Backbone as XML, in Angstrom:
<?xml version="1.0"?>
<chain id="A" units="angstrom">
  <residue number="1" name="MET">
    <atom name="N" x="29.368" y="43.922" z="71.930"/>
    <atom name="CA" x="29.212" y="43.223" z="73.188"/>
    <atom name="C" x="27.724" y="43.025" z="73.465"/>
  </residue>
  <residue number="2" name="THR">
    <atom name="N" x="27.317" y="41.792" z="73.654"/>
    <atom name="CA" x="25.913" y="41.492" z="73.934"/>
    <atom name="C" x="25.731" y="40.786" z="75.276"/>
  </residue>
  <residue number="3" name="GLU">
    <atom name="N" x="26.827" y="40.383" z="75.887"/>
    <atom name="CA" x="26.741" y="39.679" z="77.165"/>
    <atom name="C" x="26.636" y="40.676" z="78.316"/>
  </residue>
  <residue number="4" name="PRO">
    <atom name="N" x="25.972" y="40.279" z="79.416"/>
    <atom name="CA" x="25.918" y="41.170" z="80.588"/>
    <atom name="C" x="27.317" y="41.388" z="81.159"/>
  </residue>
  <residue number="5" name="LEU">
    <atom name="N" x="27.530" y="42.558" z="81.692"/>
    <atom name="CA" x="28.799" y="42.881" z="82.337"/>
    <atom name="C" x="28.642" y="42.845" z="83.849"/>
  </residue>
  <residue number="6" name="LYS">
    <atom name="N" x="29.686" y="42.437" z="84.509"/>
    <atom name="CA" x="29.701" y="42.481" z="85.968"/>
    <atom name="C" x="30.581" y="43.664" z="86.367"/>
  </residue>
  <residue number="7" name="VAL">
    <atom name="N" x="29.939" y="44.686" z="86.951"/>
    <atom name="CA" x="30.619" y="45.918" z="87.337"/>
    <atom name="C" x="30.655" y="46.003" z="88.855"/>
  </residue>
  <residue number="8" name="MET">
    <atom name="N" x="31.804" y="46.392" z="89.382"/>
    <atom name="CA" x="31.987" y="46.484" z="90.819"/>
    <atom name="C" x="32.497" y="47.882" z="91.172"/>
  </residue>
  <residue number="9" name="LEU">
    <atom name="N" x="32.004" y="48.444" z="92.270"/>
    <atom name="CA" x="32.511" y="49.692" z="92.825"/>
    <atom name="C" x="33.229" y="49.360" z="94.122"/>
  </residue>
  <residue number="10" name="TRP">
    <atom name="N" x="34.439" y="49.906" z="94.279"/>
    <atom name="CA" x="35.228" y="49.598" z="95.467"/>
    <atom name="C" x="35.949" y="50.845" z="95.957"/>
  </residue>
  <residue number="11" name="ASN">
    <atom name="N" x="35.726" y="51.222" z="97.208"/>
    <atom name="CA" x="36.483" y="52.305" z="97.825"/>
    <atom name="C" x="37.766" y="51.687" z="98.357"/>
  </residue>
  <residue number="12" name="ALA">
    <atom name="N" x="38.854" y="51.981" z="97.681"/>
    <atom name="CA" x="40.118" y="51.307" z="97.965"/>
    <atom name="C" x="40.792" y="51.779" z="99.252"/>
  </residue>
  <residue number="13" name="ASN">
    <atom name="N" x="40.653" y="53.070" z="99.588"/>
    <atom name="CA" x="41.357" y="53.640" z="100.733"/>
    <atom name="C" x="42.851" y="53.300" z="100.665"/>
  </residue>
  <residue number="14" name="GLY">
    <atom name="N" x="43.397" y="53.428" z="99.450"/>
    <atom name="CA" x="44.811" y="53.125" z="99.205"/>
    <atom name="C" x="44.954" y="51.806" z="98.472"/>
  </residue>
  <residue number="15" name="ILE">
    <atom name="N" x="44.959" y="51.852" z="97.147"/>
    <atom name="CA" x="44.944" y="50.622" z="96.332"/>
    <atom name="C" x="46.244" y="49.832" z="96.434"/>
  </residue>
  <residue number="16" name="GLN">
    <atom name="N" x="47.374" y="50.503" z="96.575"/>
    <atom name="CA" x="48.652" y="49.771" z="96.576"/>
    <atom name="C" x="48.730" y="48.754" z="97.708"/>
  </residue>
  <residue number="17" name="LYS">
    <atom name="N" x="48.235" y="49.117" z="98.889"/>
    <atom name="CA" x="48.320" y="48.192" z="100.026"/>
    <atom name="C" x="47.199" y="47.151" z="100.013"/>
  </residue>
  <residue number="18" name="ARG">
    <atom name="N" x="46.233" y="47.294" z="99.114"/>
    <atom name="CA" x="45.125" y="46.332" z="99.025"/>
    <atom name="C" x="45.036" y="45.652" z="97.654"/>
  </residue>
  <residue number="19" name="LYS">
    <atom name="N" x="46.090" y="45.763" z="96.879"/>
    <atom name="CA" x="46.106" y="45.226" z="95.511"/>
    <atom name="C" x="45.842" y="43.723" z="95.480"/>
  </residue>
  <residue number="20" name="GLN">
    <atom name="N" x="46.502" y="42.980" z="96.332"/>
    <atom name="CA" x="46.331" y="41.523" z="96.332"/>
    <atom name="C" x="44.887" y="41.142" z="96.667"/>
  </residue>
  <residue number="21" name="GLN">
    <atom name="N" x="44.294" y="41.804" z="97.638"/>
    <atom name="CA" x="42.898" y="41.542" z="98.001"/>
    <atom name="C" x="41.973" y="41.831" z="96.826"/>
  </residue>
  <residue number="22" name="LEU">
    <atom name="N" x="42.230" y="42.929" z="96.112"/>
    <atom name="CA" x="41.403" y="43.278" z="94.955"/>
    <atom name="C" x="41.566" y="42.254" z="93.839"/>
  </residue>
  <residue number="23" name="GLU">
    <atom name="N" x="42.782" y="41.821" z="93.576"/>
    <atom name="CA" x="43.018" y="40.821" z="92.529"/>
    <atom name="C" x="42.243" y="39.532" z="92.799"/>
  </residue>
  <residue number="24" name="VAL">
    <atom name="N" x="42.249" y="39.078" z="94.036"/>
    <atom name="CA" x="41.521" y="37.862" z="94.405"/>
    <atom name="C" x="40.017" y="38.072" z="94.209"/>
  </residue>
  <residue number="25" name="THR">
    <atom name="N" x="39.507" y="39.224" z="94.623"/>
    <atom name="CA" x="38.080" y="39.526" z="94.472"/>
    <atom name="C" x="37.680" y="39.586" z="93.001"/>
  </residue>
  <residue number="26" name="LEU">
    <atom name="N" x="38.481" y="40.245" z="92.185"/>
    <atom name="CA" x="38.185" y="40.342" z="90.746"/>
    <atom name="C" x="38.078" y="38.947" z="90.125"/>
  </residue>
  <residue number="27" name="GLU">
    <atom name="N" x="39.020" y="38.093" z="90.471"/>
    <atom name="CA" x="39.042" y="36.732" z="89.924"/>
    <atom name="C" x="37.873" y="35.899" z="90.449"/>
  </residue>
  <residue number="28" name="ASN">
    <atom name="N" x="37.678" y="35.894" z="91.761"/>
    <atom name="CA" x="36.627" y="35.059" z="92.366"/>
    <atom name="C" x="35.227" y="35.467" z="91.929"/>
  </residue>
  <residue number="29" name="GLU">
    <atom name="N" x="35.014" y="36.770" z="91.758"/>
    <atom name="CA" x="33.679" y="37.276" z="91.411"/>
    <atom name="C" x="33.461" y="37.435" z="89.909"/>
  </residue>
  <residue number="30" name="GLY">
    <atom name="N" x="34.492" y="37.243" z="89.109"/>
    <atom name="CA" x="34.352" y="37.364" z="87.663"/>
    <atom name="C" x="34.013" y="38.784" z="87.227"/>
  </residue>
  <residue number="31" name="VAL">
    <atom name="N" x="34.652" y="39.768" z="87.844"/>
    <atom name="CA" x="34.368" y="41.184" z="87.582"/>
    <atom name="C" x="34.946" y="41.585" z="86.222"/>
  </residue>
  <residue number="32" name="ASP">
    <atom name="N" x="34.118" y="42.262" z="85.416"/>
    <atom name="CA" x="34.555" y="42.765" z="84.120"/>
    <atom name="C" x="35.128" y="44.174" z="84.222"/>
  </residue>
  <residue number="33" name="ILE">
    <atom name="N" x="34.485" y="45.002" z="85.026"/>
    <atom name="CA" x="34.900" y="46.394" z="85.190"/>
    <atom name="C" x="34.833" y="46.740" z="86.671"/>
  </residue>
  <residue number="34" name="CYS">
    <atom name="N" x="35.876" y="47.391" z="87.168"/>
    <atom name="CA" x="35.910" y="47.804" z="88.569"/>
    <atom name="C" x="36.133" y="49.307" z="88.629"/>
  </residue>
  <residue number="35" name="LEU">
    <atom name="N" x="35.209" y="49.997" z="89.266"/>
    <atom name="CA" x="35.319" y="51.434" z="89.496"/>
    <atom name="C" x="35.929" y="51.620" z="90.878"/>
  </residue>
  <residue number="36" name="LEU">
    <atom name="N" x="37.051" y="52.313" z="90.941"/>
    <atom name="CA" x="37.778" y="52.482" z="92.193"/>
    <atom name="C" x="37.757" y="53.937" z="92.646"/>
  </residue>
  <residue number="37" name="THR">
    <atom name="N" x="37.559" y="54.140" z="93.929"/>
    <atom name="CA" x="37.626" y="55.475" z="94.505"/>
    <atom name="C" x="38.655" y="55.476" z="95.621"/>
  </residue>
  <residue number="38" name="GLU">
    <atom name="N" x="39.134" y="56.660" z="95.946"/>
    <atom name="CA" x="40.127" y="56.842" z="97.001"/>
    <atom name="C" x="41.329" y="55.922" z="96.785"/>
  </residue>
  <residue number="39" name="THR">
    <atom name="N" x="41.920" y="56.037" z="95.587"/>
    <atom name="CA" x="43.035" y="55.163" z="95.204"/>
    <atom name="C" x="44.363" y="55.526" z="95.863"/>
  </residue>
  <residue number="40" name="HIS">
    <atom name="N" x="44.529" y="56.793" z="96.216"/>
    <atom name="CA" x="45.772" y="57.298" z="96.810"/>
    <atom name="C" x="46.974" y="57.083" z="95.893"/>
  </residue>
  <residue number="41" name="LEU">
    <atom name="N" x="46.766" y="57.156" z="94.581"/>
    <atom name="CA" x="47.858" y="57.038" z="93.614"/>
    <atom name="C" x="48.329" y="58.423" z="93.210"/>
  </residue>
  <residue number="42" name="ASN">
    <atom name="N" x="49.622" y="58.557" z="92.928"/>
    <atom name="CA" x="50.097" y="59.808" z="92.350"/>
    <atom name="C" x="50.352" y="59.587" z="90.856"/>
  </residue>
  <residue number="43" name="LYS">
    <atom name="N" x="50.770" y="60.629" z="90.169"/>
    <atom name="CA" x="50.937" y="60.562" z="88.712"/>
    <atom name="C" x="52.038" y="59.599" z="88.277"/>
  </residue>
  <residue number="44" name="ASN">
    <atom name="N" x="52.940" y="59.260" z="89.179"/>
    <atom name="CA" x="54.061" y="58.377" z="88.855"/>
    <atom name="C" x="53.786" y="56.909" z="89.160"/>
  </residue>
  <residue number="45" name="ALA">
    <atom name="N" x="52.621" y="56.610" z="89.669"/>
    <atom name="CA" x="52.298" y="55.221" z="90.039"/>
    <atom name="C" x="52.283" y="54.331" z="88.802"/>
  </residue>
  <residue number="46" name="ASN">
    <atom name="N" x="52.801" y="53.137" z="88.949"/>
    <atom name="CA" x="52.841" y="52.166" z="87.858"/>
    <atom name="C" x="52.180" y="50.878" z="88.340"/>
  </residue>
  <residue number="47" name="LEU">
    <atom name="N" x="50.867" y="50.914" z="88.448"/>
    <atom name="CA" x="50.091" y="49.791" z="88.972"/>
    <atom name="C" x="49.584" y="48.934" z="87.812"/>
  </residue>
  <residue number="48" name="ARG">
    <atom name="N" x="49.696" y="47.628" z="87.939"/>
    <atom name="CA" x="49.234" y="46.715" z="86.885"/>
    <atom name="C" x="48.415" y="45.583" z="87.489"/>
  </residue>
  <residue number="49" name="PHE">
    <atom name="N" x="47.413" y="45.156" z="86.715"/>
    <atom name="CA" x="46.579" y="44.022" z="87.087"/>
    <atom name="C" x="46.524" y="43.083" z="85.890"/>
  </residue>
  <residue number="50" name="GLN">
    <atom name="N" x="46.728" y="41.800" z="86.127"/>
    <atom name="CA" x="46.708" y="40.818" z="85.051"/>
    <atom name="C" x="45.336" y="40.793" z="84.386"/>
  </residue>
  <residue number="51" name="ASN">
    <atom name="N" x="45.302" y="40.838" z="83.065"/>
    <atom name="CA" x="44.096" y="40.773" z="82.230"/>
    <atom name="C" x="43.247" y="42.042" z="82.265"/>
  </residue>
  <residue number="52" name="TYR">
    <atom name="N" x="43.732" y="43.105" z="82.906"/>
    <atom name="CA" x="42.983" y="44.354" z="82.993"/>
    <atom name="C" x="43.831" y="45.527" z="82.508"/>
  </residue>
  <residue number="53" name="VAL">
    <atom name="N" x="43.150" y="46.510" z="81.961"/>
    <atom name="CA" x="43.746" y="47.809" z="81.666"/>
    <atom name="C" x="43.302" y="48.729" z="82.793"/>
  </residue>
  <residue number="54" name="ILE">
    <atom name="N" x="44.201" y="49.585" z="83.264"/>
    <atom name="CA" x="43.843" y="50.511" z="84.335"/>
    <atom name="C" x="44.000" y="51.949" z="83.848"/>
  </residue>
  <residue number="55" name="TYR">
    <atom name="N" x="42.998" y="52.748" z="84.164"/>
    <atom name="CA" x="43.024" y="54.187" z="83.908"/>
    <atom name="C" x="42.848" y="54.860" z="85.262"/>
  </residue>
  <residue number="56" name="SER">
    <atom name="N" x="43.680" y="55.848" z="85.560"/>
    <atom name="CA" x="43.552" y="56.483" z="86.867"/>
    <atom name="C" x="43.687" y="57.998" z="86.771"/>
  </residue>
  <residue number="57" name="THR">
    <atom name="N" x="43.098" y="58.652" z="87.750"/>
    <atom name="CA" x="43.153" y="60.106" z="87.877"/>
    <atom name="C" x="43.576" y="60.415" z="89.304"/>
  </residue>
  <residue number="58" name="SER">
    <atom name="N" x="44.669" y="61.137" z="89.432"/>
    <atom name="CA" x="45.172" y="61.459" z="90.773"/>
    <atom name="C" x="44.760" y="62.869" z="91.171"/>
  </residue>
  <residue number="59" name="HIS">
    <atom name="N" x="44.957" y="63.173" z="92.425"/>
    <atom name="CA" x="44.700" y="64.515" z="92.955"/>
    <atom name="C" x="45.641" y="65.489" z="92.243"/>
  </residue>
  <residue number="60" name="PRO">
    <atom name="N" x="45.184" y="66.713" z="91.919"/>
    <atom name="CA" x="46.021" y="67.634" z="91.145"/>
    <atom name="C" x="47.318" y="68.059" z="91.835"/>
  </residue>
  <residue number="61" name="ASP">
    <atom name="N" x="47.366" y="68.032" z="93.145"/>
    <atom name="CA" x="48.589" y="68.391" z="93.860"/>
    <atom name="C" x="49.602" y="67.250" z="93.862"/>
  </residue>
  <residue number="62" name="ASN">
    <atom name="N" x="49.212" y="66.093" z="93.321"/>
    <atom name="CA" x="50.032" y="64.888" z="93.182"/>
    <atom name="C" x="50.450" y="64.242" z="94.504"/>
  </residue>
  <residue number="63" name="PRO">
    <atom name="N" x="49.694" y="64.427" z="95.582"/>
    <atom name="CA" x="50.000" y="63.655" z="96.791"/>
    <atom name="C" x="49.314" y="62.290" z="96.692"/>
  </residue>
  <residue number="64" name="CYS">
    <atom name="N" x="49.640" y="61.424" z="97.572"/>
    <atom name="CA" x="48.980" y="60.118" z="97.603"/>
    <atom name="C" x="47.716" y="60.230" z="98.442"/>
  </residue>
  <residue number="65" name="ARG">
    <atom name="N" x="46.685" y="60.874" z="97.885"/>
    <atom name="CA" x="45.380" y="60.984" z="98.540"/>
    <atom name="C" x="44.319" y="61.114" z="97.460"/>
  </residue>
  <residue number="66" name="GLY">
    <atom name="N" x="43.061" y="60.831" z="97.846"/>
    <atom name="CA" x="41.959" y="60.930" z="96.888"/>
    <atom name="C" x="42.186" y="60.030" z="95.687"/>
  </residue>
  <residue number="67" name="GLY">
    <atom name="N" x="41.682" y="60.458" z="94.541"/>
    <atom name="CA" x="41.913" y="59.749" z="93.293"/>
    <atom name="C" x="40.836" y="58.743" z="92.940"/>
  </residue>
  <residue number="68" name="SER">
    <atom name="N" x="40.764" y="58.461" z="91.639"/>
    <atom name="CA" x="39.822" y="57.459" z="91.123"/>
    <atom name="C" x="40.522" y="56.657" z="90.039"/>
  </residue>
  <residue number="69" name="ALA">
    <atom name="N" x="39.953" y="55.497" z="89.734"/>
    <atom name="CA" x="40.511" y="54.643" z="88.686"/>
    <atom name="C" x="39.432" y="53.697" z="88.179"/>
  </residue>
  <residue number="70" name="ILE">
    <atom name="N" x="39.682" y="53.162" z="86.991"/>
    <atom name="CA" x="38.813" y="52.139" z="86.422"/>
    <atom name="C" x="39.696" y="51.013" z="85.910"/>
  </residue>
  <residue number="71" name="LEU">
    <atom name="N" x="39.335" y="49.798" z="86.302"/>
    <atom name="CA" x="39.946" y="48.587" z="85.752"/>
    <atom name="C" x="38.942" y="47.979" z="84.779"/>
  </residue>
  <residue number="72" name="VAL">
    <atom name="N" x="39.382" y="47.679" z="83.567"/>
    <atom name="CA" x="38.497" y="47.070" z="82.579"/>
    <atom name="C" x="39.236" y="45.900" z="81.926"/>
  </residue>
  <residue number="73" name="LYS">
    <atom name="N" x="38.549" y="44.787" z="81.786"/>
    <atom name="CA" x="39.165" y="43.615" z="81.171"/>
    <atom name="C" x="39.664" y="43.959" z="79.775"/>
  </residue>
  <residue number="74" name="LYS">
    <atom name="N" x="40.831" y="43.448" z="79.442"/>
    <atom name="CA" x="41.437" y="43.722" z="78.140"/>
    <atom name="C" x="40.571" y="43.253" z="76.982"/>
  </residue>
  <residue number="75" name="SER">
    <atom name="N" x="39.722" y="42.269" z="77.225"/>
    <atom name="CA" x="38.881" y="41.710" z="76.160"/>
    <atom name="C" x="37.673" y="42.579" z="75.823"/>
  </residue>
  <residue number="76" name="ILE">
    <atom name="N" x="37.402" y="43.607" z="76.614"/>
    <atom name="CA" x="36.242" y="44.472" z="76.396"/>
    <atom name="C" x="36.655" y="45.649" z="75.524"/>
  </residue>
  <residue number="77" name="LYS">
    <atom name="N" x="35.915" y="45.861" z="74.448"/>
    <atom name="CA" x="36.201" y="46.967" z="73.542"/>
    <atom name="C" x="35.791" y="48.272" z="74.218"/>
  </residue>
  <residue number="78" name="HIS">
    <atom name="N" x="36.764" y="49.161" z="74.421"/>
    <atom name="CA" x="36.518" y="50.392" z="75.162"/>
    <atom name="C" x="37.569" y="51.427" z="74.801"/>
  </residue>
  <residue number="79" name="TYR">
    <atom name="N" x="37.359" y="52.631" z="75.282"/>
    <atom name="CA" x="38.387" y="53.660" z="75.188"/>
    <atom name="C" x="38.243" y="54.610" z="76.367"/>
  </residue>
  <residue number="80" name="GLU">
    <atom name="N" x="39.349" y="55.276" z="76.682"/>
    <atom name="CA" x="39.360" y="56.219" z="77.795"/>
    <atom name="C" x="38.846" y="57.576" z="77.322"/>
  </residue>
  <residue number="81" name="ASP">
    <atom name="N" x="38.029" y="58.209" z="78.141"/>
    <atom name="CA" x="37.550" y="59.561" z="77.891"/>
    <atom name="C" x="38.369" y="60.533" z="78.744"/>
  </residue>
  <residue number="82" name="ASP">
    <atom name="N" x="38.050" y="61.811" z="78.633"/>
    <atom name="CA" x="38.753" y="62.819" z="79.423"/>
    <atom name="C" x="38.546" y="62.575" z="80.912"/>
  </residue>
  <residue number="83" name="SER">
    <atom name="N" x="39.611" y="62.765" z="81.667"/>
    <atom name="CA" x="39.507" y="62.686" z="83.121"/>
    <atom name="C" x="39.473" y="64.104" z="83.682"/>
  </residue>
  <residue number="84" name="ILE">
    <atom name="N" x="39.003" y="64.221" z="84.904"/>
    <atom name="CA" x="38.942" y="65.513" z="85.579"/>
    <atom name="C" x="39.667" y="65.386" z="86.912"/>
  </residue>
  <residue number="85" name="SER">
    <atom name="N" x="40.609" y="66.298" z="87.119"/>
    <atom name="CA" x="41.363" y="66.306" z="88.366"/>
    <atom name="C" x="41.308" y="67.713" z="88.950"/>
  </residue>
  <residue number="86" name="SER">
    <atom name="N" x="40.545" y="67.860" z="90.015"/>
    <atom name="CA" x="40.450" y="69.148" z="90.710"/>
    <atom name="C" x="40.545" y="68.898" z="92.206"/>
  </residue>
  <residue number="87" name="ASN">
    <atom name="N" x="40.653" y="69.961" z="92.971"/>
    <atom name="CA" x="40.683" y="69.798" z="94.421"/>
    <atom name="C" x="39.360" y="69.269" z="94.956"/>
  </residue>
  <residue number="88" name="ASP">
    <atom name="N" x="38.264" y="69.549" z="94.228"/>
    <atom name="CA" x="36.925" y="69.127" z="94.663"/>
    <atom name="C" x="36.616" y="67.673" z="94.337"/>
  </residue>
  <residue number="89" name="TYR">
    <atom name="N" x="37.134" y="67.172" z="93.221"/>
    <atom name="CA" x="36.899" y="65.771" z="92.866"/>
    <atom name="C" x="37.855" y="65.311" z="91.775"/>
  </residue>
  <residue number="90" name="GLN">
    <atom name="N" x="37.988" y="63.978" z="91.685"/>
    <atom name="CA" x="38.779" y="63.341" z="90.637"/>
    <atom name="C" x="37.874" y="62.329" z="89.955"/>
  </residue>
  <residue number="91" name="ALA">
    <atom name="N" x="37.790" y="62.405" z="88.622"/>
    <atom name="CA" x="36.890" y="61.536" z="87.862"/>
    <atom name="C" x="37.636" y="60.864" z="86.719"/>
  </residue>
  <residue number="92" name="THR">
    <atom name="N" x="37.448" y="59.554" z="86.598"/>
    <atom name="CA" x="38.005" y="58.759" z="85.514"/>
    <atom name="C" x="36.836" y="58.182" z="84.735"/>
  </residue>
  <residue number="93" name="THR">
    <atom name="N" x="36.843" y="58.337" z="83.401"/>
    <atom name="CA" x="35.713" y="57.895" z="82.580"/>
    <atom name="C" x="36.197" y="57.062" z="81.401"/>
  </residue>
  <residue number="94" name="ILE">
    <atom name="N" x="35.447" y="55.997" z="81.121"/>
    <atom name="CA" x="35.671" y="55.194" z="79.914"/>
    <atom name="C" x="34.349" y="55.064" z="79.160"/>
  </residue>
  <residue number="95" name="THR">
    <atom name="N" x="34.454" y="54.724" z="77.895"/>
    <atom name="CA" x="33.289" y="54.392" z="77.084"/>
    <atom name="C" x="33.457" y="52.968" z="76.590"/>
  </residue>
  <residue number="96" name="ILE">
    <atom name="N" x="32.412" y="52.179" z="76.765"/>
    <atom name="CA" x="32.395" y="50.788" z="76.320"/>
    <atom name="C" x="31.596" y="50.717" z="75.033"/>
  </residue>
  <residue number="97" name="GLU">
    <atom name="N" x="32.146" y="50.044" z="74.052"/>
    <atom name="CA" x="31.428" y="49.824" z="72.792"/>
    <atom name="C" x="30.524" y="48.603" z="72.972"/>
  </residue>
  <residue number="98" name="THR">
    <atom name="N" x="29.226" y="48.788" z="72.752"/>
    <atom name="CA" x="28.279" y="47.680" z="72.830"/>
    <atom name="C" x="27.640" y="47.497" z="71.462"/>
  </residue>
  <residue number="99" name="SER">
    <atom name="N" x="26.870" y="46.449" z="71.294"/>
    <atom name="CA" x="26.196" y="46.213" z="70.023"/>
    <atom name="C" x="25.004" y="47.146" z="69.842"/>
  </residue>
  <residue number="100" name="PHE">
    <atom name="N" x="24.622" y="47.865" z="70.894"/>
    <atom name="CA" x="23.494" y="48.797" z="70.812"/>
    <atom name="C" x="24.006" y="50.232" z="70.764"/>
  </residue>
  <residue number="101" name="ASN">
    <atom name="N" x="24.404" y="50.766" z="71.881"/>
    <atom name="CA" x="24.920" y="52.124" z="72.002"/>
    <atom name="C" x="26.159" y="52.113" z="72.879"/>
  </residue>
  <residue number="102" name="PRO">
    <atom name="N" x="27.036" y="53.099" z="72.700"/>
    <atom name="CA" x="28.171" y="53.203" z="73.629"/>
    <atom name="C" x="27.665" y="53.512" z="75.041"/>
  </residue>
  <residue number="103" name="VAL">
    <atom name="N" x="28.366" y="53.011" z="76.029"/>
    <atom name="CA" x="28.000" y="53.227" z="77.428"/>
    <atom name="C" x="29.199" y="53.852" z="78.144"/>
  </residue>
  <residue number="104" name="GLN">
    <atom name="N" x="28.961" y="54.952" z="78.842"/>
    <atom name="CA" x="30.022" y="55.593" z="79.621"/>
    <atom name="C" x="29.918" y="55.202" z="81.082"/>
  </residue>
  <residue number="105" name="LEU">
    <atom name="N" x="31.083" y="54.957" z="81.685"/>
    <atom name="CA" x="31.174" y="54.664" z="83.113"/>
    <atom name="C" x="32.211" y="55.601" z="83.711"/>
  </residue>
  <residue number="106" name="THR">
    <atom name="N" x="31.895" y="56.141" z="84.892"/>
    <atom name="CA" x="32.787" y="57.063" z="85.565"/>
    <atom name="C" x="33.012" y="56.634" z="87.004"/>
  </residue>
  <residue number="107" name="ALA">
    <atom name="N" x="34.262" y="56.616" z="87.424"/>
    <atom name="CA" x="34.619" y="56.450" z="88.835"/>
    <atom name="C" x="34.941" y="57.845" z="89.335"/>
  </residue>
  <residue number="108" name="LEU">
    <atom name="N" x="34.277" y="58.261" z="90.406"/>
    <atom name="CA" x="34.434" y="59.625" z="90.899"/>
    <atom name="C" x="34.702" y="59.611" z="92.403"/>
  </residue>
  <residue number="109" name="TYR">
    <atom name="N" x="35.755" y="60.350" z="92.786"/>
    <atom name="CA" x="36.031" y="60.524" z="94.213"/>
    <atom name="C" x="35.889" y="61.984" z="94.551"/>
  </residue>
  <residue number="110" name="SER">
    <atom name="N" x="35.094" y="62.265" z="95.582"/>
    <atom name="CA" x="34.919" y="63.616" z="96.103"/>
    <atom name="C" x="35.106" y="63.550" z="97.611"/>
  </residue>
  <residue number="111" name="PRO">
    <atom name="N" x="36.105" y="64.269" z="98.128"/>
    <atom name="CA" x="36.360" y="64.172" z="99.566"/>
    <atom name="C" x="35.227" y="64.751" z="100.393"/>
  </residue>
  <residue number="112" name="PRO">
    <atom name="N" x="35.083" y="64.261" z="101.620"/>
    <atom name="CA" x="34.013" y="64.756" z="102.492"/>
    <atom name="C" x="34.190" y="66.234" z="102.813"/>
  </residue>
</chain>
């Protein structure tokens, strides 16, 4: 990958109820990677976005609170790294393969 990437950070405050708004923003802004915080997803969530792969980390107690996720365009060469789910924070990490060096990106949610 040699082209610049457009990366966006978004505090979702519940992604399921704001999915349509996020989809429109991703398309209109040409976002390649979206780091999401406060997703409020549990381990059973089955969320999908057209043209994107989603990786998510939920709160360890599995309630619909906290959480992080990363949306990455399917066309970008990448892989998921280990996620961390604790009461103190939830972190989702991917590595992007570039023509120079691999680049890691992490979406992290830590409650106040």
